[in-house]
C-alpha positions as CSV (number, residue, x, y, z in Angstrom):
1,M,16.2,-17.6,-0.1
2,P,15.8,-17.0,3.7
3,V,13.6,-18.8,5.4
4,P,10.8,-16.8,7.6
5,L,11.0,-17.7,11.2
6,L,7.0,-17.7,11.2
7,P,5.4,-19.5,8.2
8,R,5.0,-17.3,5.1
9,P,2.0,-15.5,5.1
10,R,-0.1,-15.4,1.8
11,G,0.8,-11.7,1.2
12,A,4.4,-11.4,2.0
13,R,6.0,-10.7,-1.0
14,T,8.3,-13.7,-2.0
15,A,12.1,-13.1,-0.4
16,T,13.6,-13.7,-3.6
17,A,12.0,-10.6,-4.9
18,L,14.4,-8.3,-3.2
19,L,17.5,-10.6,-2.1
20,T,21.1,-10.3,-3.7
21,G,24.1,-9.7,-1.3
22,A,25.5,-7.4,-4.1
23,L,23.2,-4.7,-2.9
24,L,24.8,-4.5,0.6
25,L,27.9,-5.0,-0.8
26,I,28.1,-1.9,-3.3
27,A,26.5,0.3,-0.7
28,A,28.5,3.5,0.2
29,Q,29.2,5.1,3.4
30,S,25.9,6.4,5.0
31,A,25.0,10.1,5.2
32,P,24.6,11.8,8.1
33,A,21.3,11.2,9.5
34,G,18.7,13.8,8.2
35,A,17.1,14.1,5.1
36,D,18.1,16.6,2.4
37,S,15.2,19.6,3.0
38,S,15.5,20.7,-0.8
39,A,14.2,17.3,-1.6
40,A,10.4,17.5,-0.5
41,P,8.1,20.0,-3.2
42,A,7.6,23.2,-2.0
43,A,3.9,22.7,-1.7
44,L,4.6,20.0,1.2
45,T,3.4,21.0,4.3
46,T,4.6,18.3,6.3
47,R,6.9,17.6,9.4
48,A,10.8,17.8,9.3
49,T,11.7,15.1,7.4
50,A,15.0,14.5,9.7
51,S,14.5,12.1,12.5
52,A,14.1,12.9,16.2
53,A,14.8,10.3,19.2
54,P,11.4,8.0,19.8
55,S,9.5,9.0,22.7
56,A,8.1,6.7,25.8
57,V,4.3,8.7,24.8
58,Q,3.5,6.9,21.9
59,V,1.1,9.3,19.8
60,N,0.4,9.8,15.5
61,Q,3.0,12.2,14.8
62,L,1.0,14.4,12.5
63,G,-2.5,14.4,14.3
64,Y,-5.7,14.1,15.0
65,L,-9.1,14.9,13.7
66,P,-11.0,17.0,16.0
67,D,-14.0,14.7,15.6
68,G,-12.2,11.5,15.7
69,P,-10.5,9.3,18.5
70,K,-7.3,10.7,20.1
71,R,-6.0,7.4,21.6
72,A,-2.2,7.0,22.8
73,T,0.3,4.3,24.4
74,V,2.5,4.8,27.4
75,V,5.0,2.3,27.8
76,S,5.5,1.6,31.3
77,A,5.7,-1.1,34.1
78,S,3.0,0.6,36.9
79,A,0.4,-1.2,38.3
80,T,-1.5,1.7,38.6
81,A,-2.9,4.2,36.7
82,L,-0.8,7.8,35.6
83,P,-1.7,11.0,35.1
84,W,-1.9,12.7,31.8
85,Q,-1.8,16.4,30.8
86,L,-2.9,17.6,27.3
87,R,-0.8,20.9,26.7
88,D,-1.1,23.2,24.0
89,A,2.1,24.5,21.5
90,A,2.0,27.5,24.5
91,G,2.1,24.8,27.5
92,R,-1.3,25.4,29.0
93,T,-3.0,22.8,30.0
94,A,-5.8,21.8,27.9
95,A,-6.9,18.4,28.6
96,S,-6.2,15.8,31.6
97,G,-6.8,13.0,33.5
98,T,-5.7,9.3,34.5
99,T,-4.3,6.6,32.1
100,A,-5.9,3.3,31.8
101,V,-3.6,0.1,32.6
102,R,-3.0,-2.4,29.8
103,G,-0.3,-4.3,30.9
104,A,1.5,-6.4,28.9
105,D,1.6,-6.3,25.4
106,A,2.3,-9.9,23.6
107,A,3.3,-8.0,20.0
108,S,5.5,-5.5,21.4
109,G,6.5,-7.2,24.6
110,Q,6.4,-4.1,26.7
111,S,3.7,-2.6,29.5
112,A,1.5,-0.1,28.4
113,H,-1.1,1.8,29.5
114,L,-3.5,3.5,27.1
115,V,-4.4,7.4,27.0
116,D,-7.6,8.6,25.7
117,F,-8.5,12.3,24.8
118,S,-11.2,11.5,22.4
119,A,-13.6,14.1,24.6
120,Y,-11.1,16.8,23.6
121,Q,-12.1,19.0,20.4
122,G,-10.4,21.7,20.5
123,T,-7.6,22.6,17.5
124,G,-4.4,23.5,17.0
125,T,-0.6,22.8,16.2
126,G,2.1,21.8,18.5
127,Y,0.3,19.9,21.4
128,T,2.1,17.2,23.8
129,L,1.0,14.8,25.7
130,T,2.8,14.3,29.1
131,V,2.7,11.3,30.9
132,D,4.2,10.6,34.4
133,G,6.6,13.6,33.3
134,R,7.5,12.1,29.7
135,T,6.4,14.1,27.2
136,S,5.4,12.7,23.2
137,H,6.3,14.3,20.1
138,P,4.4,17.0,19.0
139,F,1.0,16.9,17.3
140,D,-1.8,18.2,15.5
141,I,-5.5,18.5,15.9
142,R,-7.3,19.7,12.3
143,A,-9.8,19.4,10.4
144,N,-7.2,19.2,7.5
145,L,-4.8,16.8,9.1
146,Y,-4.8,14.4,6.2
147,D,-5.0,16.5,2.9
148,G,-1.2,16.8,2.7
149,L,-0.7,13.3,3.1
150,R,-3.9,12.4,1.2
151,A,-1.9,13.9,-1.7
152,D,1.4,12.6,-1.1
153,A,0.4,9.2,-0.6
154,M,-0.6,9.0,-4.4
155,S,2.2,11.4,-5.8
156,F,4.5,8.2,-4.9
157,F,2.3,6.4,-8.1
158,Y,3.3,9.2,-10.3
159,Q,7.1,9.5,-9.1
160,Q,7.0,5.7,-9.5
161,R,6.1,5.5,-13.0
162,S,8.0,3.8,-15.9
163,G,8.5,5.4,-19.1
164,I,8.0,9.2,-18.6
165,P,10.7,12.4,-17.5
166,I,9.3,13.1,-13.8
167,E,8.9,16.4,-14.0
168,A,10.6,18.9,-11.1
169,S,7.5,20.8,-11.4
170,L,5.5,17.8,-10.2
171,A,7.9,16.1,-7.9
172,G,10.5,18.6,-6.6
173,A,14.2,19.1,-8.3
174,A,15.8,16.4,-6.3
175,Y,13.0,13.9,-7.4
176,A,13.6,15.2,-11.4
177,R,14.8,12.4,-13.7
178,P,14.8,11.8,-17.4
179,A,12.2,8.7,-18.6
180,G,13.4,5.2,-17.2
181,H,12.8,2.2,-20.0
182,L,11.8,3.7,-23.0
183,G,14.2,2.3,-25.2
184,V,16.9,4.8,-24.9
185,A,20.6,4.0,-24.4
186,P,21.6,2.1,-21.5
187,N,18.2,0.9,-21.0
188,R,17.6,-2.4,-23.0
189,G,13.1,-1.9,-22.5
190,D,10.5,-1.7,-22.4
191,T,9.7,-0.8,-25.8
192,A,10.6,-3.9,-27.5
193,V,10.8,-6.5,-24.9
194,P,11.8,-10.5,-25.8
195,C,10.3,-13.5,-23.7
196,V,12.8,-15.7,-21.5
197,S,13.7,-18.6,-23.3
198,G,11.1,-20.6,-24.5
199,V,8.4,-18.6,-23.3
200,C,7.9,-16.7,-27.2
201,D,9.3,-16.1,-30.5
202,Y,8.2,-12.3,-30.4
203,T,8.7,-9.3,-28.8
204,R,6.6,-6.7,-27.0
205,D,6.0,-3.0,-26.0
206,V,5.1,-3.0,-22.4
207,R,6.2,0.4,-22.1
208,G,4.7,2.3,-19.2
209,G,3.2,1.3,-15.6
210,W,4.5,1.9,-12.4
211,Y,7.9,0.2,-10.7
212,D,6.8,-2.2,-8.4
213,A,9.0,-1.4,-5.3
214,G,12.5,-0.8,-4.8
215,D,13.6,-2.6,-7.6
216,Q,12.4,-1.9,-11.3
217,G,10.5,-4.8,-11.7
218,K,6.7,-4.2,-12.9
219,Y,4.7,-7.3,-11.7
220,V,1.1,-7.7,-13.1
221,V,-0.5,-9.1,-9.9
222,N,1.0,-6.6,-7.7
223,G,0.2,-3.6,-10.3
224,G,-3.3,-5.1,-10.7
225,L,-4.2,-4.9,-7.3
226,A,-2.7,-1.6,-6.7
227,V,-4.5,0.1,-8.9
228,W,-7.7,-1.5,-8.3
229,Q,-7.1,-0.4,-4.8
230,L,-6.9,3.6,-6.3
231,V,-9.5,3.3,-8.9
232,N,-11.3,2.2,-5.8
233,S,-10.7,5.1,-3.8
234,F,-12.2,7.1,-6.4
235,E,-15.2,5.1,-6.9
236,R,-15.7,5.1,-2.9
237,A,-15.5,8.6,-2.4
238,K,-17.8,9.9,-5.6
239,R,-20.6,6.9,-3.8
240,T,-20.6,8.8,-1.0
241,G,-20.6,12.4,-2.3
242,H,-16.8,13.2,-1.9
243,A,-15.5,13.2,-5.5
244,A,-14.4,16.5,-5.9
245,A,-11.3,15.9,-3.3
246,L,-9.9,13.0,-5.9
247,G,-11.2,15.2,-8.9
248,D,-9.2,17.3,-12.0
249,S,-5.9,19.3,-10.7
250,T,-6.2,18.1,-7.2
251,L,-3.0,16.1,-7.3
252,R,0.5,16.8,-8.7
253,V,0.1,14.8,-12.0
254,P,1.0,15.9,-15.9
255,E,-2.1,15.5,-16.9
256,R,-3.8,17.3,-14.1
257,G,-6.4,19.9,-16.3
258,N,-7.9,17.6,-18.6
259,G,-11.1,17.5,-17.2
260,I,-10.7,13.8,-15.5
261,P,-10.3,13.1,-11.8
262,D,-6.5,12.9,-11.4
263,V,-6.8,10.0,-9.6
264,L,-8.0,8.0,-12.9
265,D,-5.4,9.4,-14.6
266,E,-2.7,7.9,-12.3
267,G,-4.6,4.6,-12.4
268,R,-4.7,4.5,-16.4
269,W,-0.7,5.2,-16.7
270,E,-0.7,1.5,-14.8
271,L,-4.0,0.1,-17.1
272,E,-2.5,0.8,-20.3
273,F,0.6,-1.2,-19.0
274,L,-1.7,-4.1,-17.5
275,M,-3.2,-4.1,-21.3
276,R,0.0,-4.3,-23.2
277,M,0.8,-7.5,-20.9
278,Q,-2.0,-9.4,-22.5
279,L,-1.1,-12.0,-25.1
280,P,-1.7,-10.8,-28.6
281,E,-4.3,-12.6,-30.7
282,G,-3.0,-15.7,-32.8
283,A,-0.3,-16.2,-30.9
284,P,-0.4,-19.4,-28.4
285,R,-2.6,-18.8,-25.0
286,A,-3.7,-15.6,-26.7
287,G,-5.7,-13.0,-24.3
288,M,-3.4,-14.1,-21.2
289,A,-1.6,-11.6,-19.6
290,F,2.6,-12.2,-18.8
291,H,3.1,-12.6,-15.6
292,K,5.6,-10.1,-15.1
293,V,8.4,-8.2,-16.9
294,H,12.1,-7.2,-15.2
295,D,16.0,-7.2,-15.5
296,A,17.3,-10.3,-16.5
297,A,19.7,-9.6,-13.4
298,W,19.8,-8.3,-10.5
299,T,20.6,-4.6,-10.3
300,G,22.1,-3.0,-7.7
301,L,21.7,0.1,-5.1
302,P,21.7,2.4,-6.2
303,T,20.7,2.3,-9.8
304,R,19.2,5.3,-11.5
305,P,15.7,3.9,-14.3
306,E,17.4,5.3,-16.9
307,R,20.9,4.3,-16.3
308,D,19.8,0.3,-16.0
309,A,21.8,-1.7,-18.4
310,E,20.1,-4.8,-17.6
311,P,18.4,-7.1,-20.6
312,R,14.5,-7.1,-19.6
313,E,12.7,-10.0,-20.1
314,L,8.9,-11.3,-20.2
315,H,7.9,-13.9,-18.3
316,A,5.6,-16.7,-18.8
317,P,1.9,-15.6,-18.8
318,S,-0.1,-16.8,-15.9
319,T,-4.0,-17.5,-14.9
320,A,-3.3,-15.3,-11.9
321,A,-2.0,-12.4,-13.5
322,T,-4.4,-12.7,-16.2
323,L,-7.7,-12.2,-13.8
324,N,-5.6,-9.1,-12.5
325,L,-5.6,-7.8,-15.9
326,A,-9.6,-9.5,-15.8
327,A,-10.5,-7.6,-12.4
328,A,-8.8,-4.4,-13.0
329,A,-9.8,-3.7,-16.8
330,A,-13.8,-4.6,-15.7
331,Q,-13.5,-2.4,-13.0
332,C,-12.2,0.6,-15.3
333,A,-14.5,-0.2,-17.8
334,R,-17.5,0.7,-15.2
335,V,-15.7,4.4,-13.7
336,Y,-14.2,5.6,-16.3
337,A,-17.0,5.5,-18.3
338,P,-17.9,8.3,-18.0
339,Y,-14.6,10.3,-18.3
340,D,-13.9,8.8,-21.3
341,A,-16.2,5.9,-23.2
342,A,-13.1,4.7,-25.8
343,F,-10.8,3.7,-23.0
344,A,-13.6,2.4,-20.7
345,A,-14.5,0.0,-23.8
346,R,-11.1,-0.7,-24.1
347,C,-10.6,-2.0,-20.8
348,L,-13.8,-4.0,-21.4
349,D,-12.8,-5.9,-24.6
350,S,-9.8,-6.7,-22.6
351,A,-11.3,-7.7,-19.6
352,R,-13.3,-10.2,-21.3
353,R,-10.3,-11.8,-23.7
354,A,-8.9,-12.4,-20.3
355,W,-11.5,-13.6,-18.6
356,A,-12.2,-16.0,-21.5
357,A,-8.3,-16.7,-21.6
358,A,-8.1,-17.7,-17.6
359,Q,-11.3,-20.0,-17.8
360,A,-8.9,-21.5,-21.1
361,N,-6.2,-22.0,-19.4
362,P,-7.1,-22.1,-15.6
363,E,-4.0,-23.9,-14.0
364,V,-1.5,-21.6,-15.2
365,L,1.3,-21.2,-12.4
366,A,4.0,-18.9,-11.5
367,P,6.5,-20.9,-9.8
368,G,8.1,-19.6,-6.5
369,S,11.9,-20.8,-8.6
370,D,11.2,-17.9,-11.1
371,S,13.1,-15.2,-9.3
372,T,16.6,-14.3,-10.8
373,G,16.5,-10.5,-11.5
374,G,13.3,-10.1,-9.8
375,G,10.3,-11.1,-7.6
376,A,8.5,-14.5,-8.4
377,Y,5.3,-13.4,-7.1
378,D,4.0,-17.1,-7.0
379,D,0.4,-18.3,-6.7
380,T,-1.0,-21.9,-6.3
381,E,-4.6,-20.7,-5.7
382,V,-5.8,-19.0,-8.1
383,G,-10.3,-19.7,-7.3
384,D,-9.6,-16.0,-5.0
385,E,-9.0,-14.2,-8.3
386,F,-11.2,-16.2,-10.3
387,Y,-13.9,-14.5,-8.1
388,W,-12.9,-11.4,-7.5
389,A,-12.6,-10.9,-11.7
390,A,-15.7,-12.3,-11.9
391,A,-17.2,-10.2,-9.4
392,E,-15.8,-7.3,-11.1
393,L,-17.3,-7.8,-14.5
394,Y,-20.7,-8.9,-13.1
395,A,-20.8,-5.4,-11.8
396,T,-19.9,-4.3,-14.4
397,T,-21.8,-6.0,-17.4
398,G,-25.2,-7.3,-15.3
399,E,-24.1,-10.7,-17.4
400,A,-25.6,-13.9,-16.2
401,R,-22.4,-15.9,-17.1
402,Y,-20.5,-13.3,-14.6
403,R,-23.2,-13.5,-12.1
404,D,-23.1,-17.6,-12.4
405,A,-19.3,-17.2,-11.9
406,V,-20.0,-15.6,-8.7
407,T,-22.3,-17.6,-7.1
408,S,-20.9,-20.6,-8.1
409,S,-17.7,-19.9,-6.4
410,P,-17.0,-21.6,-2.8
411,Y,-15.5,-18.1,-2.3
412,H,-19.0,-16.7,-2.4
413,T,-20.3,-18.8,0.7
414,A,-17.0,-19.3,2.1
415,S,-16.9,-17.8,5.9
416,D,-13.0,-17.6,6.4
417,V,-12.4,-15.2,3.3
418,F,-11.4,-12.6,5.3
419,T,-8.6,-13.3,7.9
420,P,-7.2,-11.5,10.4
421,L,-4.2,-11.0,8.3
422,G,-6.2,-9.2,5.5
423,F,-6.1,-9.7,1.8
424,N,-3.0,-9.3,-0.4
425,W,-2.2,-9.9,-4.0
426,Q,-2.2,-13.9,-2.8
427,D,-5.5,-13.4,-1.3
428,T,-8.3,-11.2,-3.3
429,A,-11.8,-13.1,-2.6
430,P,-12.3,-10.1,0.3
431,L,-11.7,-7.6,-3.2
432,G,-15.1,-9.4,-4.6
433,R,-16.9,-9.8,-1.7
434,I,-15.8,-5.7,-1.2
435,V,-17.5,-5.1,-5.1
436,L,-21.1,-7.1,-4.6
437,A,-21.3,-5.2,-1.1
438,T,-20.9,-1.7,-2.4
439,V,-21.5,-1.6,-6.0
440,P,-25.1,-1.8,-7.2
441,N,-25.6,-5.0,-9.0
442,G,-28.4,-8.1,-9.3
443,L,-27.6,-10.2,-6.7
444,P,-31.1,-11.5,-4.9
445,A,-32.0,-9.4,-1.4
446,T,-30.6,-12.3,1.0
447,D,-27.2,-13.2,-1.0
448,L,-26.7,-9.3,-1.1
449,A,-27.4,-9.1,2.5
450,R,-25.1,-12.1,3.3
451,V,-22.1,-10.3,1.5
452,R,-22.3,-7.3,2.9
453,A,-22.5,-9.2,6.8
454,S,-19.1,-10.5,6.0
455,V,-17.3,-7.3,5.0
456,V,-18.9,-6.0,8.6
457,S,-18.1,-9.1,10.1
458,A,-15.0,-8.8,9.4
459,A,-14.3,-5.2,10.2
460,D,-15.6,-6.0,13.6
461,G,-13.1,-9.0,13.7
462,Q,-10.5,-6.0,13.7
463,L,-11.9,-4.3,16.0
464,S,-12.2,-7.4,18.0
465,T,-7.9,-7.7,17.5
466,M,-7.0,-3.7,18.0
467,A,-8.7,-3.8,21.3
468,G,-7.0,-6.5,22.9
469,Q,-3.8,-4.5,22.3
470,G,-1.4,-2.1,23.4
471,Y,-0.9,0.2,20.6
472,G,-4.7,-0.4,18.8
473,V,-3.1,-2.5,15.8
474,P,-5.3,-4.1,13.4
475,L,-3.2,-7.2,13.2
476,P,-2.5,-9.8,15.3
477,A,0.7,-10.7,17.7
478,D,2.0,-13.4,15.0
479,G,0.8,-11.1,11.7
480,Y,4.2,-8.9,11.6
481,V,5.3,-10.5,8.4
482,W,6.8,-9.1,5.3
483,G,5.3,-6.0,4.3
484,S,3.0,-5.9,7.7
485,N,2.2,-2.4,7.5
486,G,0.6,-3.1,4.0
487,Q,-1.4,-5.8,5.9
488,V,-2.8,-3.3,8.5
489,A,-3.5,-0.1,5.8
490,N,-5.5,-2.9,4.0
491,N,-7.3,-4.1,6.9
492,G,-7.9,-0.2,7.7
493,T,-9.9,0.0,4.5
494,V,-12.2,-3.1,5.3
495,M,-13.4,-1.0,8.5
496,A,-14.0,1.9,6.5
497,V,-15.6,-0.2,4.4
498,A,-18.1,-1.5,7.0
499,Y,-18.7,2.3,7.9
500,E,-19.7,3.4,4.4
501,L,-22.0,0.0,4.5
502,T,-23.8,0.6,8.5
503,K,-22.7,4.3,9.2
504,Q,-21.7,3.2,12.7
505,R,-19.1,5.3,14.5
506,R,-16.7,2.8,15.6
507,Y,-16.1,1.2,12.1
508,R,-14.9,5.0,11.0
509,T,-12.7,5.1,14.6
510,G,-10.9,1.7,13.6
511,A,-10.1,2.8,10.4
512,L,-8.6,6.4,12.0
513,E,-6.8,4.4,14.6
514,T,-4.9,2.2,11.8
515,L,-3.3,5.1,11.0
516,D,-2.4,6.4,14.3
517,Y,-0.2,2.9,14.2
518,L,1.2,3.9,10.9
519,L,2.1,7.2,12.1
520,G,3.6,6.9,15.2
521,R,1.6,5.4,17.7
522,N,3.4,1.8,17.5
523,A,6.0,0.0,19.5
524,L,9.0,2.1,18.2
525,G,7.0,5.2,18.0
526,Q,8.0,4.9,14.8
527,S,6.1,7.2,11.8
528,Y,6.6,4.3,8.7
529,V,5.8,7.4,6.5
530,T,8.3,9.5,5.0
531,G,7.8,13.0,6.1
532,Y,4.9,12.5,8.3
533,G,6.1,13.1,12.1
534,E,9.3,13.9,13.8
535,H,10.3,10.5,14.4
536,A,9.9,9.5,10.3
537,A,11.0,6.6,8.2
538,Q,13.4,8.4,5.7
539,N,15.7,5.1,4.4
540,Q,13.2,2.8,2.7
541,H,14.9,0.6,0.3
542,H,14.9,1.8,-2.9
543,R,17.3,2.0,-6.5
544,F,16.8,5.8,-6.7
545,W,15.5,7.5,-3.6
546,A,19.4,6.0,-2.0
547,H,20.3,9.0,-0.2
548,Q,21.7,6.4,2.3
549,Y,24.2,5.6,-0.1
550,D,24.7,8.0,-2.4
551,A,24.8,11.6,-0.9
552,S,23.7,13.2,-4.3
553,L,20.1,10.9,-4.5
554,P,17.1,12.2,-2.8
555,N,15.0,10.5,0.7
556,P,12.3,8.9,-0.6
557,P,9.3,11.7,-0.8
558,A,7.0,12.2,1.9
559,G,4.1,10.0,1.6
560,S,6.1,6.9,1.3
561,I,5.3,4.2,3.5
562,A,8.3,1.8,4.7
563,G,7.3,-2.3,4.6
564,G,6.8,-2.3,8.7
565,A,8.1,-4.8,11.2
566,N,8.6,-8.2,10.7
567,A,9.6,-11.2,12.9
568,G,11.2,-13.3,10.0
569,L,14.5,-10.7,10.1
570,E,14.4,-11.8,6.4
571,D,18.1,-9.7,5.3
572,P,21.2,-9.2,6.6
573,V,20.9,-5.9,7.8
574,A,17.9,-7.2,9.8
575,Q,19.8,-9.8,11.2
576,E,22.3,-8.4,12.4
577,K,21.1,-5.6,14.2
578,L,17.4,-6.6,15.5
579,P,18.5,-10.4,17.2
580,G,15.7,-11.1,19.8
581,C,13.2,-8.1,18.8
582,A,9.7,-8.9,19.5
583,P,7.4,-9.2,16.8
584,A,6.1,-5.4,16.7
585,A,9.5,-4.0,16.9
586,C,11.6,-5.7,14.5
587,Y,12.0,-3.0,12.2
588,I,15.1,-0.8,11.1
589,D,15.3,2.6,9.0
590,D,18.0,1.4,6.9
591,I,18.2,1.0,3.4
592,G,20.0,-2.4,3.3
593,S,16.8,-3.9,5.4
594,Y,14.6,-4.5,2.7
595,S,12.6,-7.2,4.4
596,T,11.3,-4.0,6.9
597,N,12.2,-0.5,5.2
598,E,11.4,-1.2,1.4
599,V,8.3,0.6,-0.2
600,A,6.1,-1.2,-2.7
601,I,3.2,0.3,-4.5
602,N,0.7,-2.5,-3.2
603,W,1.2,-0.6,0.6
604,N,1.4,2.9,-0.8
605,A,-2.4,2.3,-2.0
606,P,-4.1,1.3,1.0
607,L,-2.0,4.2,2.7
608,A,-3.6,6.5,-0.4
609,W,-6.8,4.7,0.2
610,L,-7.0,5.1,3.5
611,T,-5.9,8.8,3.6
612,A,-8.5,10.0,1.0
613,F,-11.3,8.6,3.5
614,A,-9.8,10.0,7.1
615,A,-9.6,13.4,4.9
616,E,-13.3,13.3,3.8
617,R,-14.9,15.8,5.9
618,G,-19.0,16.2,6.1
C-alpha cells in the first residue's frame, strides 16, 4: 500500500481501494486529446468536452450568477496592481478596474492577484477577462447557469447504477450498456452472493445500488453518505420552497413520471441495496449490515460491468456500516413518507433494527487489511456514526431513547466536530449537527441554538480559510489529499446550510465561490467537472468510461467530478509525472492516476447538492 506524504486524513479513501499495478500494465495506447462528441446526451447544453490549454487568468469556466460573487485569480509576480477588463462576446469592454495584489499563495506555490467584478450584473455568454494582456477562457453570466450541471451531476448516479440496463434515451448512446451484476454470465453476482470465508454460511441477494467509484464494488459506508446527501438536498430544497426543481420528471431517470421526485427515485435505488445488505433475522448479528460487496480479485481497466467474470463476495458486517444504514434509512422514513408510506415504513423498521444491532455490537470494526479486490473503508472510531444515526432517528421519530443517545454523546457538545478538512465517510458527526440544526425536533431551545451556532461557526471558519488564499478555496494548504475535491464541496455545503440558518449573504457567497474552484479558478486552471469548461477533466479513472485506454468506450459523462489534487502522489502515474508539485497542483487528467483523477459517489454527491443550491432562484 502506498504511504502518503501527508498523514492520511479521515476522509481519504484507503489507498489499496484502487491499488493494483495490473490496472496500468494492461492499458492501451492513449487516444488523441479530445472527447468523442457523440458521448453526451443531445439535451446537454454544456461547453465542449475537449480540453483547451490553461490560462494565467483563472476563472470559473462555466461562469457566474448575475447576483453572485464574480472573482478571478491572476498568476503574476507583480508587486503592483494590474489593469483588468471584462469584455463581452463582441469584444466590448463591459467593466474594468485594477487587481488586488495577493502575493504568495502557499497551496499553489504561485504569486497571485485577485480580480473582483461582482458589481457587474449584466448577462450574456462568451465573456472574457483580460489582465495585463492575458485573457481568460470564455464564460457566461446568466441566472440559469447551474441548471444543466445540477441535472448532470445527479445523472451520474443513474449511470453508476448496478443491476439495471443504462438506457440510451436517458444517458446517450455512448453510455448505454446492459445491466451489470444481475446474475447473468459471465457475471457471478449480485443475486446470490456468498460471504468471504468464515463470515456466513448463506448467500444474499444484494443486487442494485451504485457502483462506488472507478471500481465496481459497493460499500455501505460510502453509499450511506452519498445517498444521505442526495436525499438531504431534496429535504433542504423542500424546506426552502425549491422542491419543484428536483421534482418528478426533472432528471434523466427511468422512474420519471411516477409522481415521486426524481432525486428520491434515484436515492431509492441505493437505499434498497443498503437494506439488502442487512443481515437477516435469525442469523448471528442479525440487523447489522455487511460492510461491502465486491470482486474477489481486482479487475483491470477497462472492464465493462456486464463482462466482469470475477466471483463476488460479501465482507463481514461492521458497526460503521450498520450505523450508516440506520442513519440513511431513518432519513428515508421521514423524507419519503409523503410519497410512499409503505417504503418509508420499511426504511424505519430497517433503521430501528440496525440501531439495535449496533448497540449490541458497538465495536465490530472493519480492518484496514481487507483490501483484496476492493477498498477497505476501515474506520476505527464509530462514536460519530452513533451520533449521526441517533440524530436522524430522533429527527424522524421524536422518541426519547434517540434523544438521550444524541444528548449523551460527546459529539453533541464537542467544539471540534467540524474540522478544516470537512466531513467525509469516516467523520460523520457533522451530519448529525446539520440534521439537528435544520430538521424540526424537540431539543431544548438553548441546546438547539448551540447546535445551530456550531454550524455557523464552521462556515465562518471556511470563510476565513478562503480569505487567506489566492484561489478562495475552503481547504487549508495541507488539505490536498485523496479526494480533496469532495472535501471542498462538502465544506461548500456547510456554508450553504449556514446561509439557510442565517440568511446572511456571505455564506451564499462562500458556497458559490466553492464552485468557482471546482470549475476552473484554481492553480491549474482546471475544471474538474467533465463537460463544463474549456479546460475540463475528461479521462477520470473508471472501468467503463475508459476512452483513454479503449477508443470504443466513452469518456466520463458530463457532470462527473475528479477526485482532485493530492499531494500524496499515491499512484505510479502521479509519481512519475508530478514530482515536486505544489499541493494544489498535484493533479493530472490521466486515467491511470487513480489517486488524483478517479470518480466516486461520495464526491459527486456534494457536487450535486451544491449545484442544486446554486441553481435556486428567488
